[in-house]
N, C-alpha and C positions, 0 to 999 in steps of 0.2 A: 137635338130637341131644344125647344124653347124652355127656359127655366120656369117661367110662370105657368106653363102647360104641362108640367111634370105629371106623369100618370099616378105616382104614389101619393101626391097631395101634401107631402111633408115640407112645405116651404114656409119659412117665417123669417121676417127681418125686423130688427129693432135696435134701439139704442137708448142710453140714459146718461145723465150727468148727476153727480152727487157732491155733497159738501159735508164735512165733518169737522167739528171744532168745539172744544169745551163742553161736552155733553150734548151738543146739538147735532142732529143728522138731518139732512134734507136730500131728496132725490126727485128728479123730474125725468120722465121718459115717454117714449112712444114705441109702438110695435104694430106690425101687420102680419096677419096669419092667413094663408091661403084657405086652410080649414082649421077650425077650432072645435073641440068637443067639450061639452059641459055634462056633468054627472050629478045633477041635483035630484029631481024626482025621476026623470027619465034621461036616457042618453040623447043629447041633441047635437046635431052637426051644424055648425055655422060656417058660412063661406064668406071669404073676403072681409075679414074682421080687422078694423082699425081701432087701436087702443091708445089712449093718452092717460097717463097716470102720474100721481105725485104723492110724496110721503114726507112727513115731518115728525121727528122724534126728539124727545128731550129727556134727559136724566132727571127724574123728579127727586129721588133720594139715592143714596149709595145702594146699588143693586136693583133699582126699580126704574123702569123707563115707561113713558107714555108715548104712544105712536098714533098718529092719524094718517090714514091713507085713503085716497080717492081715485077712482078711475071712471073713464067714459069709454064705452065700447060702441062702435058704430058698425052695423051690418044692415039687415033689412029693417031694423029699428034701432033706437038708441037706448042703452042701458047704463045708468049711473049708479055707482056703488061707493059707499062711504063706510069706513071701518075705524073704530077707535079701540086701541088695544093697550092693555097693561102687560108689560114683560118683566119678569123677575129674572135677573142674572144671578145664578147661584154661585158661580165662581168668577168673581171680578178680579182681573189681573191688570196691573198698570205698569 
């Protein structure tokens, strides 16, 4: 069988690179999904989805991080998503 024509449709490929130093974290990556499912209002099946994403996080205070994440998904249309998140680290170990 050809891998890309697998009957169960559970094929996905991807990779990312990251950097972490002195309270700064950064990541950049890409992925491809033969089929992808979203569960927002209804279940939606997307085919041949290409995703590029990136994230940057910084330690604002001891135990508090601010993270920004963005992604672009390309299938029959293009969807861009941006998230800004505050994360509280309850048990900080060094």
